[in-house]
N, C-alpha and C positions, 0 to 999 in steps of 0.2 A: 341375539346374534352378535358374534365377535367381529369387530371391524378388521378389515384386511389392510395391512400396511403396504406401501408401495414397494415393489421389487427394487432393491438397491442397484442392480445392474441397469435397469431401465432408467431409474432416476439419475444415475451417474452418466449414462449415455445422453440423456436429455440435457444435463448440465453442460456436457461437452459440446453439444449442438448449439446451445445457447451462447457459449463462449465464442464459438466460431461466428455465429450471427452477430454478436456484439462487435467483433473485430471488423467483419465485413460491412455492417450497416453503419455503426457509429465510429469505427476506427479506434475503439477503446477496449482494453482488457478489463476483466473484472477487478473491482476494488470498491471498498465502501468506507474505510476509516476517514478519509479526507472530508467526506460529506459531514461528519459530525463536527469536525473542527470548523468547517465553513459555516455550518448552521449556528454554532456557538458564537462565531464572529459576527454573524448577521444579527443575532439576538442582542449581543453586546453593543453593536453599532446602533441598534434601535433605541437603546437607553443612553446613548452618548459616550460609550467607551470606544476609544480608538485602538484597535488591535493590529493595525496595518504593519507595525514594526516588530510585532512579536512573532518569532519564528514558528511557534506552535500552531498559530492560526493561519499561516501562509504556507505555500508550497512553491518550490522552484523560484526562490528569490522574490516572493511576494506576488507572484503571478495570479494566485487564486486567493481571493478575499471574499467578504460577504456579498460583494456585488456580483459574484459569479454564480449565484443561485437563482433559479433552479438550473440544473444542468443534467447531463446524462447520468452522472453518478448518484445524484439525489433521486432521480427516477428509478435507478437500479435498486436503491435501498427501499423505496416505496414498493417496488415490484417484488422484492424479497418477502415483505410482510403480506402483500396481497396474494402472492403465489403460495405462501405457506398456508394462508387461510383457505384458499381454493383447494389445495391438495388435501388438507384435513377434512374439509367438507366433502370432497369427492370420495375419499377413502372411508368416511364415516367415523373418523377418529376425533372430530372436533367436540370439545366440551369445555365448559367454563368451570373452573374449580378454584377455591380459595388458596389452597396449598397443594402442590403435587404430592401424590401418595408416598413416593420414595423419600421426599424431604420430610413429610410428616412422620414417617416411620423412624427416621433417624434423629430429627431435631424437634419434633412436636408440631402441633397444628396452630402456629402463630403467624398469621398473615403479615403483621407489621415486621417481625423479625425476618421473614422470608423476603419481603419487598426491600427491606433495608440492606440485606446482604446481596441481593440481586443488583441493586443500584450501585453499591460499593464495588462489587465485582466488575460490573460493566464499566464503571469509571476507571478502575485500574486497567482493564483490558484496552480501553480506547486510548489511554495515555501510552500504554505499552506499544500499541499498534502505531501510533504517531511517532514514537521514539524509534521504532524499528523501520520506519519508512513505508509501512503498509500493514495490511491485515491478512488473516489467513486466506481470504479469497484473492487478494492481490498477490501475495508472495506464493501461496500454495498452489491454487488452481491456475492462475495466469503464469506463474513462474514455471510450473511443470509443463504447461502447454508450449512454452518457449524453450523447454529443456534447459533452463537456467540452473546451475549448480545451487545458487542461493534458494531457489524454489524447493529443491529436494531437501536441503539442509533445514530450511524453515518448516517444511511440512513434517519432517521427522521430529523436530522439537515441539511442534504443535501437538502431535499425537502423544509424545512422551509427557508433555505438560498436562494434557487432558487425562492421561492414565494416572499420573501421580495425584492430580487433584481429586479424581474419582476415588482412588484408594484412601486418601486422607479424609475425604468427606464421608464416604459411605462404607468404607472398610471391607465390604464383601465384594 
């Protein structure tokens, strides 16, 4: 039996409801990229590296450092992973695989290469998100919810970048 994916209109509506609840309950809009910098700062502090004066690891003049974990944003990131797992289990699409079929068809079945490129891509994305002052969920979803021009511009470029990347990687 073929698994049924979630209806995108329902999933999008639920995301909107979640954003509203996030603002009402926590007083915070969606965002995730700062959590990664905070976590890196906390890990570095654990081994004796002081990142308190490095702009990349702080936000708003050093207001957020490793001591600010856990917080709502870290829980949001954990919730994304757990929510994705729950959704895939509920829809019957969950499966463990060494390399995704689309990747294997284009680049071959080499888990090390796939993991290395995924790690490198994730590293580039998180640096880019920090340089831009936010990630797609922060600029795109939360920016659009506030009708911010920057949200519309950012989301247009996220989609354009995703389209170009898909064309370069998969060509079809």
